[in-house]
C-alpha positions in Angstrom: 0.0 0.0 0.0 2.8 2.4 0.8 4.4 2.0 -2.6 1.2 2.9 -4.3 0.7 6.0 -2.2 4.3 7.1 -2.9 3.7 6.7 -6.7 0.5 8.7 -6.5 2.2 11.5 -4.6 5.1 11.5 -7.1 2.7 12.4 -9.9 2.6 16.1 -9.2 3.1 19.5 -10.6 6.4 21.2 -9.6 6.6 25.0 -9.7 9.6 26.4 -11.6 8.6 30.1 -11.6 6.2 32.3 -9.8 6.0 36.0 -10.7 4.6 38.6 -13.1 4.7 38.7 -16.9 3.0 41.4 -18.9 1.1 42.6 -15.8 -0.3 39.1 -15.1 0.6 36.8 -12.3 2.0 33.5 -13.7 3.0 30.3 -12.1 5.0 28.0 -14.4 4.7 24.3 -13.6 6.1 21.0 -14.9 4.2 17.7 -14.5 6.2 14.8 -13.1 4.9 12.6 -16.0 5.6 15.2 -18.6 3.8 18.3 -19.7 3.7 22.0 -18.9 1.1 24.5 -17.6 0.9 28.1 -16.5 -1.6 29.1 -13.8 -2.6 32.7 -14.6 -5.7 34.9 -15.1 -7.7 35.8 -18.1 -6.7 39.2 -19.5 -10.0 40.2 -21.0 -13.7 39.3 -20.8 -14.5 36.4 -23.1 -18.0 36.4 -24.5 -18.1 32.6 -24.8 -19.0 30.7 -27.9 -21.0 27.9 -29.4 -19.1 25.5 -31.7 -20.5 22.9 -33.9 -18.8 19.7 -35.2 -20.5 18.1 -38.1 -18.3 15.0 -38.4 -20.0 12.5 -40.8 -17.8 9.6 -39.6 -19.6 9.5 -36.3 -23.1 8.3 -35.5 -24.0 11.6 -34.0 -23.5 13.9 -37.0 -23.9 17.2 -35.1 -22.2 17.8 -31.8 -22.4 21.1 -30.0 -19.8 22.5 -27.5 -20.9 25.5 -25.5 -18.1 27.6 -23.9 -19.7 30.0 -21.4 -18.7 33.6 -21.0 -16.0 34.4 -18.4 -14.8 37.6 -17.0 -11.3 39.1 -17.0 -9.4 38.0 -14.0 -10.8 34.4 -14.1 -8.3 31.7 -13.4 -7.0 29.8 -16.4 -4.4 27.2 -17.0 -2.9 27.1 -20.5 -0.9 23.9 -21.0 0.9 21.8 -23.5 2.7 18.5 -23.8 5.6 20.4 -25.3 6.9 23.9 -24.8 5.8 24.8 -28.4 2.2 23.7 -27.6 2.3 25.7 -24.4 3.5 28.8 -26.3 0.6 28.5 -28.7 -1.9 28.1 -25.9 -0.5 31.1 -24.1 -0.9 33.2 -27.3 -4.5 31.8 -27.7 -5.1 33.0 -24.1 -4.1 36.6 -24.7 -0.4 36.7 -24.2 1.7 38.5 -26.9 4.3 36.5 -28.8 7.0 38.2 -26.7 5.3 37.4 -23.4 4.7 33.8 -24.4 8.3 33.4 -25.3 9.4 35.0 -22.0 7.2 32.5 -20.1 8.5 29.5 -22.1 12.1 30.5 -21.3 11.2 30.2 -17.5 11.2 26.4 -18.1 14.8 26.3 -19.4 16.5 27.7 -16.5 
């Protein structure tokens, strides 16, 4: 039982940076099993969206995904399996190219 608990506890996020980038608090973390994430806040209000997927290869031909509106300052966690994926997700979440690059560099030392 102890070995199993030790394995569960070792699967954790490790913080490598905690500070401010582009006037936003960021916490950069690495997952013990691989992957990266940044805990931060949303820069602007997001009106939300409704997305449709009309994939003819599935039995359900029309799937709907509703993304509810969220306010600036809401907690978000951009992530990626690689640093390049993380950089793209940071940009998709309102960071400039330069800010995303600055954040990614926090993982390299």
